[in-house]
C-alpha positions as a LaTeX table, in Angstrom:
\begin{tabular}{lrrr}
\hline
Residue & $x$ (\AA) & $y$ (\AA) & $z$ (\AA) \\
\hline
Met1 & 23.72 & 19.53 & 11.15 \\
Asn2 & 24.08 & 20.77 & 7.50 \\
Arg3 & 20.65 & 21.81 & 6.16 \\
Val4 & 18.84 & 23.35 & 3.26 \\
Asn5 & 16.72 & 26.77 & 3.66 \\
Tyr6 & 14.10 & 25.94 & 1.13 \\
Asp7 & 11.75 & 28.82 & 2.47 \\
Gln8 & 12.73 & 31.53 & $-0.17$ \\
Thr9 & 10.37 & 33.82 & $-2.02$ \\
Glu10 & 12.50 & 34.73 & $-5.13$ \\
Gly11 & 12.10 & 31.38 & $-6.52$ \\
Phe12 & 14.46 & 28.34 & $-5.20$ \\
Pro13 & 17.39 & 27.27 & $-7.39$ \\
Leu14 & 16.43 & 23.60 & $-7.14$ \\
Asp15 & 18.89 & 21.55 & $-9.08$ \\
Val16 & 20.64 & 18.40 & $-8.69$ \\
Asn17 & 23.24 & 19.73 & $-6.44$ \\
Ile18 & 20.70 & 21.23 & $-3.88$ \\
Leu19 & 18.88 & 17.88 & $-3.60$ \\
Asp20 & 22.23 & 15.90 & $-3.45$ \\
Phe21 & 23.08 & 18.29 & $-0.51$ \\
Gly22 & 19.82 & 17.79 & 1.39 \\
Gln23 & 20.14 & 13.78 & 0.99 \\
Lys24 & 23.85 & 14.23 & 2.43 \\
Ala25 & 22.81 & 16.17 & 5.39 \\
Asn26 & 20.30 & 13.59 & 6.37 \\
Gln27 & 22.83 & 10.71 & 6.07 \\
Ile28 & 24.46 & 11.54 & 9.21 \\
Thr29 & 21.55 & 10.86 & 11.43 \\
Gln30 & 21.70 & 7.45 & 9.94 \\
Gln31 & 24.71 & 6.66 & 12.11 \\
Leu32 & 22.62 & 7.14 & 15.47 \\
Gly33 & 22.04 & 3.34 & 15.45 \\
Glu34 & 25.32 & 2.65 & 16.12 \\
Ile35 & 24.98 & 3.80 & 19.65 \\
Ile36 & 22.86 & 0.66 & 20.46 \\
Ala37 & 24.05 & $-2.13$ & 18.20 \\
Pro38 & 24.25 & $-2.97$ & 14.39 \\
Leu39 & 20.77 & $-4.32$ & 14.54 \\
Ala40 & 18.60 & $-2.43$ & 16.82 \\
Ile41 & 14.96 & $-1.41$ & 17.72 \\
Ile42 & 14.68 & 2.20 & 17.90 \\
Lys43 & 10.95 & 2.71 & 18.72 \\
Gly44 & 7.97 & 0.47 & 18.63 \\
Cys45 & 8.03 & $-3.18$ & 17.49 \\
Val46 & 6.26 & $-4.35$ & 20.79 \\
Gln47 & 5.26 & $-7.55$ & 20.70 \\
Asn48 & 1.48 & $-8.50$ & 21.73 \\
Gly49 & 1.04 & $-12.33$ & 21.41 \\
Asn50 & 2.28 & $-13.62$ & 18.02 \\
Asn51 & 1.98 & $-10.19$ & 16.40 \\
Val52 & 4.73 & $-7.18$ & 16.47 \\
Ser53 & 3.65 & $-3.36$ & 16.14 \\
Asp54 & 5.03 & $-1.20$ & 13.52 \\
Gly55 & 8.14 & 0.77 & 14.36 \\
Val56 & 11.51 & 1.84 & 13.63 \\
Val57 & 14.79 & $-0.15$ & 13.56 \\
Tyr58 & 18.26 & 0.42 & 12.82 \\
Val59 & 19.81 & $-2.17$ & 10.30 \\
Asn60 & 23.84 & $-1.92$ & 9.71 \\
Gly61 & 23.90 & 1.77 & 9.11 \\
Glu62 & 20.54 & 2.54 & 8.27 \\
Ile63 & 17.31 & 3.65 & 10.07 \\
Leu64 & 14.30 & 2.32 & 8.56 \\
Pro65 & 10.67 & 1.91 & 9.26 \\
Phe66 & 9.55 & $-1.29$ & 10.38 \\
Lys67 & 6.35 & $-2.72$ & 9.19 \\
Gly68 & 4.94 & $-5.15$ & 11.81 \\
Gly69 & 2.76 & $-8.24$ & 11.45 \\
Leu70 & 2.71 & $-12.00$ & 12.60 \\
Lys71 & 6.23 & $-12.55$ & 14.31 \\
Gln72 & 8.60 & $-14.65$ & 12.43 \\
Asn73 & 12.27 & $-15.54$ & 12.98 \\
Val74 & 13.55 & $-13.55$ & 9.85 \\
Val75 & 13.52 & $-9.77$ & 9.56 \\
Arg76 & 14.29 & $-8.74$ & 5.58 \\
Ile77 & 14.42 & $-5.46$ & 4.01 \\
Val78 & 11.97 & $-4.58$ & 1.37 \\
Glu79 & 12.76 & $-2.10$ & $-1.57$ \\
Lys80 & 10.07 & $-0.69$ & $-4.20$ \\
Ala81 & 11.11 & 1.78 & $-7.01$ \\
Glu82 & 8.71 & 4.11 & $-8.57$ \\
Asn83 & 9.40 & 5.11 & $-12.03$ \\
Arg84 & 9.16 & 8.70 & $-13.09$ \\
Phe85 & 9.11 & 10.22 & $-16.75$ \\
Phe86 & 11.82 & 12.55 & $-17.63$ \\
Glu87 & 11.75 & 15.31 & $-20.23$ \\
Asn88 & 13.15 & 13.36 & $-22.99$ \\
Gly89 & 10.33 & 10.73 & $-22.38$ \\
Ser90 & 12.61 & 7.85 & $-20.60$ \\
Ser91 & 11.19 & 6.45 & $-17.49$ \\
Lys92 & 13.41 & 5.55 & $-14.86$ \\
Pro93 & 13.21 & 4.43 & $-10.94$ \\
Val94 & 13.42 & 7.70 & $-9.13$ \\
Leu95 & 11.48 & 7.18 & $-5.91$ \\
Ile96 & 12.92 & 4.18 & $-3.72$ \\
Thr97 & 10.91 & 3.29 & $-0.56$ \\
Arg98 & 12.81 & 0.80 & 1.85 \\
Tyr99 & 11.40 & $-0.85$ & 5.02 \\
Ala100 & 12.00 & $-3.96$ & 7.20 \\
Thr101 & 9.36 & $-6.20$ & 8.06 \\
Phe102 & 9.06 & $-9.97$ & 8.83 \\
Gly103 & 9.70 & $-12.84$ & 6.47 \\
Ala104 & 12.11 & $-14.92$ & 4.48 \\
Gly105 & 12.79 & $-13.96$ & 0.77 \\
Ala106 & 15.34 & $-14.21$ & $-1.89$ \\
Asp107 & 17.17 & $-11.51$ & $-0.39$ \\
Phe108 & 19.18 & $-11.69$ & 2.69 \\
Gly109 & 17.65 & $-11.78$ & 6.19 \\
Tyr110 & 18.40 & $-10.92$ & 9.71 \\
Ala111 & 17.50 & $-13.03$ & 12.60 \\
Cys112 & 14.81 & $-11.51$ & 14.71 \\
Ala113 & 16.66 & $-12.53$ & 17.87 \\
Asp114 & 19.76 & $-10.53$ & 16.89 \\
Phe115 & 17.88 & $-7.22$ & 17.28 \\
His116 & 18.56 & $-5.28$ & 20.49 \\
\hline
\end{tabular}
């Protein structure tokens, strides 16, 4: 696996290219879910009565944390963006957090029964 050696004492040359390299190095691990199925439970997501615990799932090429709760028929992907201010004073979405959870929404959902 490609990796970035961040542990440097002379002042690390952090720039957009280094950050892009690190993100691309991590992307290969996203394909591990294909071993199971396009929709798969990797860890957790244990049903106890009507509730399902937190876990990790694989959804069509992406490994995501799963936030459990009251079991429903649909699993959806939630995406939240946090803005950060740039040197020129503009504010743009920079930190994108994605997770899977139960619930129908305006966006596309996946049938809970389709997860392996």
